[in-house]
C-alpha positions in Angstrom: 0.0 0.0 0.0 1.3 3.5 -0.9 0.1 6.1 1.5 -1.1 9.3 0.1 -0.1 12.4 2.0 -2.3 13.0 5.0 -4.6 15.9 4.5 -5.0 15.5 0.7 -8.8 15.1 1.1 -10.1 16.9 -1.9 -12.8 14.9 -3.6 -13.9 15.2 -7.2 -16.7 13.3 -9.0 -16.4 13.7 -12.8 -19.2 12.5 -15.0 -20.2 9.9 -12.4 -23.1 7.6 -13.4 -24.5 4.6 -11.4 -27.1 2.3 -12.9 -28.6 -1.0 -11.9 -30.7 -3.7 -13.6 -28.6 -3.5 -16.7 -29.0 0.2 -17.0 -32.7 0.3 -16.5 -32.5 1.9 -13.0 -30.4 5.1 -12.9 -29.4 6.0 -9.3 -26.8 8.7 -10.1 -27.0 10.6 -13.4 -23.9 12.3 -14.6 -22.7 14.0 -11.3 -19.9 16.5 -11.4 -18.8 17.8 -8.0 -15.7 19.2 -6.4 -15.3 19.1 -2.6 -12.3 21.0 -1.3 -9.8 19.5 1.1 -10.9 19.9 4.7 -14.5 21.0 3.8 -17.6 19.8 5.5 -20.0 18.8 2.7 -23.6 17.7 3.1 -25.4 15.7 0.4 -29.0 16.7 0.9 -32.2 15.3 -0.6 -35.2 13.1 -0.2 -35.0 9.3 0.0 -34.0 7.7 -3.4 -32.2 10.8 -4.7 -28.8 9.1 -5.0 -27.0 10.7 -2.1 -26.2 7.5 -0.2 -25.1 5.8 -3.5 -22.6 8.6 -4.0 -21.3 8.1 -0.4 -20.8 4.4 -1.0 -19.0 5.1 -4.3 -16.6 7.5 -2.6 -16.1 4.9 0.1 -15.3 2.1 -2.3 -18.2 -0.1 -1.4 -19.6 0.4 -5.0 -18.0 1.5 -8.2 -19.5 3.9 -10.7 -20.9 2.6 -14.0 -19.2 5.5 -15.7 -17.0 8.4 -14.6 -14.1 9.0 -12.3 -13.9 9.6 -8.5 -10.7 11.4 -7.4 -9.4 11.8 -3.9 -6.3 14.0 -3.5 -6.1 14.1 -7.3 -5.9 10.3 -7.6 -8.5 8.3 -9.5 -9.6 5.7 -6.9 -12.2 3.8 -8.9 -11.5 0.1 -8.4 -9.5 0.6 -5.2 -10.7 -0.9 -1.9 -11.6 1.5 1.0 -8.3 0.9 2.8 -6.3 2.1 -0.2 -8.5 5.1 -0.7 -7.9 6.3 2.8 -11.6 6.7 3.5 -13.5 5.8 6.6 -17.3 5.3 7.0 -19.3 6.2 10.1 -22.7 4.4 10.0 -26.1 5.4 11.3 -26.2 2.5 13.8 -22.6 3.3 15.1 -22.0 -0.5 15.2 -19.9 -0.4 18.4 -18.7 -3.7 19.9 -20.8 -4.1 23.2 -18.1 -6.2 25.0 -15.3 -3.7 24.3 -14.4 -0.6 26.2 -14.4 2.8 24.7 -10.6 2.6 24.3 -10.7 -0.8 22.7 -13.5 0.1 20.3 -11.6 3.2 19.1 -8.4 1.2 18.7 -10.0 -1.8 17.0 -9.2 -0.9 13.4 -5.5 -0.5 14.4 -5.6 -3.9 16.1 -6.9 -5.4 12.9 -4.0 -3.8 11.0 -1.5 -5.5 13.3 -0.4 -2.5 15.3 1.2 -3.4 18.7 -1.0 -2.9 21.8 1.1 -0.2 23.3 1.2 1.8 20.1 -2.5 1.5 19.4 -3.5 2.4 22.9 -1.3 5.5 22.7 -3.1 6.6 19.5 -6.4 5.8 21.1 -5.6 8.0 24.1 -4.7 10.9 21.8 -7.9 10.5 19.9 -10.1 10.2 23.0 -8.6 13.5 24.2 -9.5 15.2 20.9 -13.2 14.1 21.1 -13.5 14.5 24.9 -13.8 10.9 25.8 -10.8 10.3 28.1 -12.9 10.0 31.3 -15.0 7.3 29.7 -12.1 5.2 28.4 -12.9 2.1 30.4 -16.7 2.2 30.0 -18.7 -0.2 27.8 -21.0 1.3 25.1 -24.1 0.4 27.1 -22.9 2.8 29.8 -22.7 5.8 27.5 -25.3 8.2 26.3 -26.3 8.3 22.6 -24.1 11.4 22.0 -21.1 9.7 23.7 -21.6 6.6 21.6 -21.6 8.7 18.5 -18.3 10.3 19.5 -16.8 6.8 20.0 -17.9 5.8 16.5 -16.5 9.0 15.1 -13.2 8.5 16.9 -12.9 4.9 15.7 -13.4 6.1 12.1 -10.9 9.0 12.4 -8.1 7.1 14.2 -7.0 5.5 10.9 -6.2 9.1 9.6 -8.5 8.9 6.6 -8.3 11.6 3.9 -12.1 11.6 3.8 -14.6 10.7 6.6 -18.0 9.6 5.3 -21.1 9.9 7.5 -24.4 8.2 6.6 -27.3 9.9 8.4 -25.3 10.1 11.6 -27.9 12.0 13.7 -31.1 10.3 12.6 -31.1 7.9 15.6 -31.0 10.8 18.2 -33.8 12.7 19.7 -34.3 16.4 18.7 -32.5 17.9 21.7 -29.5 15.6 21.3 -29.5 16.0 17.6 -29.0 19.8 17.9 -26.3 19.3 20.5 -24.5 16.8 18.3 -24.6 19.1 15.3 -22.4 21.5 17.3 -20.1 18.7 18.4 -19.7 17.3 14.9 -18.8 20.7 13.4 -16.3 21.3 16.2 -14.7 17.8 15.8 -14.4 18.2 12.0 -12.5 21.5 12.5 -10.2 19.9 15.2 -9.5 16.8 13.0 -9.0 18.8 9.8 -10.5 15.9 7.8 -12.8 16.3 4.8 -16.3 15.3 5.9 -19.0 14.1 3.5 -22.3 13.8 5.3 -25.6 12.4 3.9 -28.8 13.8 5.3 -32.4 14.4 4.4 -32.8 17.2 7.0 -32.5 20.7 5.7 -31.6 22.4 9.0 -28.9 19.8 9.7 -27.2 20.6 6.4 -27.5 24.3 6.8 -26.1 24.2 10.4 -23.1 22.0 9.6 -21.9 22.4 6.0 -19.4 24.6 4.2 -20.8 23.1 1.0 -24.5 22.0 0.7 -25.4 19.8 -2.3 -29.1 19.6 -3.0 -30.1 16.5 -5.0 -33.1 15.2 -6.9 -33.5 12.0 -8.9 -29.8 11.3 -9.2 -28.9 14.9 -10.2 -27.4 17.9 -8.4 -29.9 20.7 -8.4 -27.7 23.2 -6.7 -24.4 23.2 -4.8 -23.0 26.1 -2.8 -22.6 27.6 0.7 -25.5 27.0 3.1 -26.5 30.7 2.9 -26.4 30.8 -0.9 -28.6 27.7 -1.2 -31.0 28.9 1.4 -31.3 32.6 0.4 -30.9 32.3 -3.4 -32.3 29.0 -4.5 -31.7 28.3 -8.2 -35.1 26.9 -9.0 -38.5 26.0 -7.7 -37.5 22.6 -6.5 -34.6 23.9 -4.4 -36.7 26.7 -2.9 -39.5 24.4 -1.9 -37.3 21.6 -0.7 -35.1 23.9 1.5 -38.1 25.6 3.0 -38.1 29.1 4.3 -39.2 30.5 0.9 -42.5 31.1 -0.8 -42.7 30.5 -4.6 -45.0 32.4 -6.9 -45.5 31.7 -10.6 -46.8 34.2 -13.1 -46.5 35.6 -16.6 -44.4 38.6 -17.6 -46.5 41.5 -18.8 -43.8 44.3 -19.1 -40.0 44.6 -18.9 -38.1 47.8 -18.5 -34.5 46.5 -18.2 -34.1 46.3 -14.4 -37.6 45.3 -13.4 -40.5 43.3 -14.8 -44.2 43.2 -14.0 -45.6 39.8 -13.4 -49.3 38.9 -13.7 -50.8 36.3 -11.5 -54.5 35.4 -12.0 -56.7 37.1 -9.5 -54.0 39.5 -8.2 -52.8 43.0 -9.0 -49.5 43.2 -11.0 -46.5 42.2 -9.1 -43.2 44.0 -9.7 -40.1 41.8 -9.9 -36.4 42.9 -9.8 -34.4 41.2 -12.6 -31.3 41.0 -10.5 -28.8 42.5 -12.9 -27.9 40.1 -15.7 -31.1 38.1 -15.7 -33.3 38.7 -18.7 -36.9 37.7 -19.3 -39.2 38.1 -22.3 -42.6 39.6 -22.3 -45.2 36.7 -22.1 -42.7 34.3 -20.4 -43.7 32.3 -17.3 -41.4 33.0 -14.3 -41.0 31.8 -10.7 -40.0 34.1 -7.9 -39.1 33.2 -4.3 -39.7 35.4 -1.3 -38.4 34.5 2.1 -41.1 33.7 4.6 -39.6 36.1 7.2 -39.7 38.9 4.6 -43.5 38.8 4.3 -45.5 41.4 6.2 -49.2 40.8 6.7 -51.5 43.9 6.3 -55.1 44.3 7.0 -57.1 45.8 4.0 -57.5 49.1 5.8 -53.7 49.5 5.8 -53.4 49.4 2.0 -51.5 52.7 2.0 -48.5 50.8 3.3 -48.3 48.9 0.0 -46.9 51.8 -1.9 -43.7 50.8 -3.6 -44.0 47.2 -2.5 -45.2 44.0 -4.1 -48.1 42.0 -2.6 -50.8 39.4 -3.1 -54.3 39.4 -1.6 -54.8 36.2 0.4 -56.8 34.6 3.2 -55.4 33.1 6.4 -55.9 29.3 6.5 -53.8 28.4 9.6 -51.9 29.8 12.5 -49.2 28.0 14.5 -47.3 29.5 17.4 -43.6 28.7 17.1 -42.2 30.5 20.1 -40.2 33.4 18.8 -42.4 33.7 15.7 -45.9 32.8 14.5 -46.3 30.7 11.4 -49.2 32.0 9.3 -50.5 29.9 6.4 -52.1 31.6 3.5 -54.0 30.6 0.3 -52.0 32.7 -2.1 -51.1 29.8 -4.3 -53.0 26.9 -5.6 -50.6 24.0 -5.2 -48.3 24.7 -2.2 -48.5 26.6 1.0 -47.7 30.3 1.1 -46.4 31.1 4.6 -45.4 34.2 6.6 -43.1 34.0 9.6 -44.3 36.9 11.8 -42.3 38.0 14.8 -44.2 36.9 17.9 -44.4 40.3 19.5 -45.5 42.0 16.3 -48.2 39.3 15.7 -49.8 39.7 19.2 -49.9 43.5 18.9 -52.9 43.0 16.6 -53.6 39.3 16.4 -55.0 37.9 13.1 -57.6 35.1 12.9 -58.1 32.2 10.5 -60.3 33.4 7.7 -59.1 37.0 7.8 -58.3 38.5 4.4 -54.9 40.2 4.3 -52.3 41.6 2.0 -49.0 39.6 2.0 -46.5 42.3 1.2 -42.7 42.4 0.6 -40.0 44.7 -0.7 -39.5 44.2 -4.4 -35.7 43.8 -3.9 -36.3 40.9 -1.5 -37.9 38.7 -4.2 -35.5 36.3 -6.1 -36.1 35.5 -9.7 -35.3 31.8 -10.3 -34.5 29.6 -13.3 -37.2 27.6 -14.9 
């Protein structure tokens, strides 16, 4: 085995295709993706979108039907995991119940034939990094769920992989512990300096953790970028609706003046849309715009004067949910999906609205984002 330099954890997928059943079932469809060395990347999407298949192909548990997978600039297709210098942390943790924390962490070094004293020294150093030293002699059953996860992470990281792969690592935890472990995962990744590739179907998990969020649908990448870019400026309707936090309106362009367009939506007054610089649209074209839910202000009809210079739709309240620091107000502004306003809690209760009330949902024109079709 020829060891690649430690830290060379840049991952590149070039034209990667994975098909089954003689090509009849396409799990991954021509993926091109670059993950920088030392990045925290989250592959995000619904079940069956291909994200776990990509993880297995990077790991070496499956090979692509077509394309190349490079780690540290080396094409690793056909190489076993040990030669790729990857490590996988599974959803179930798969800890040995009869082994102590120390022995669980050192197990892979034992399998490789490392002397006991040397592997225990490495295990002690790793336990210190992930704050497990005081639990070194405990069995897994004597640990909390979060502590067990840290043991699994330390066991994977002790082999000094170039890339650490995490398959839904937080899904088995309750909500409170999941939030706590997000912070710990991010901290451990920075401490270890290893490239993390993390599969999840939970939007907030990806946003909280990742330097690079990759949103997938049906074997394709829909959008890849920083968490803020993907959340604030979704590329298309699918990404906006999947990520949440955005309302999507579809309409027809009536006028264009170079920097703004006027969009017509049936039953509504004309809606002004900023074209966002280089984006061009034609008169008569159908367009989608996204507006963040926390950018929506709800106005009673008698306050219509506050609509001057703003875009809006007339709508009826269909549901109200108290969320603590904000109130989620559901509206019937669209035919197919929910149109939602996140109203600050104090503002909402200054003049509470009721289900059935007719209101204007208004926003600053510059806050709407024109998306690709």
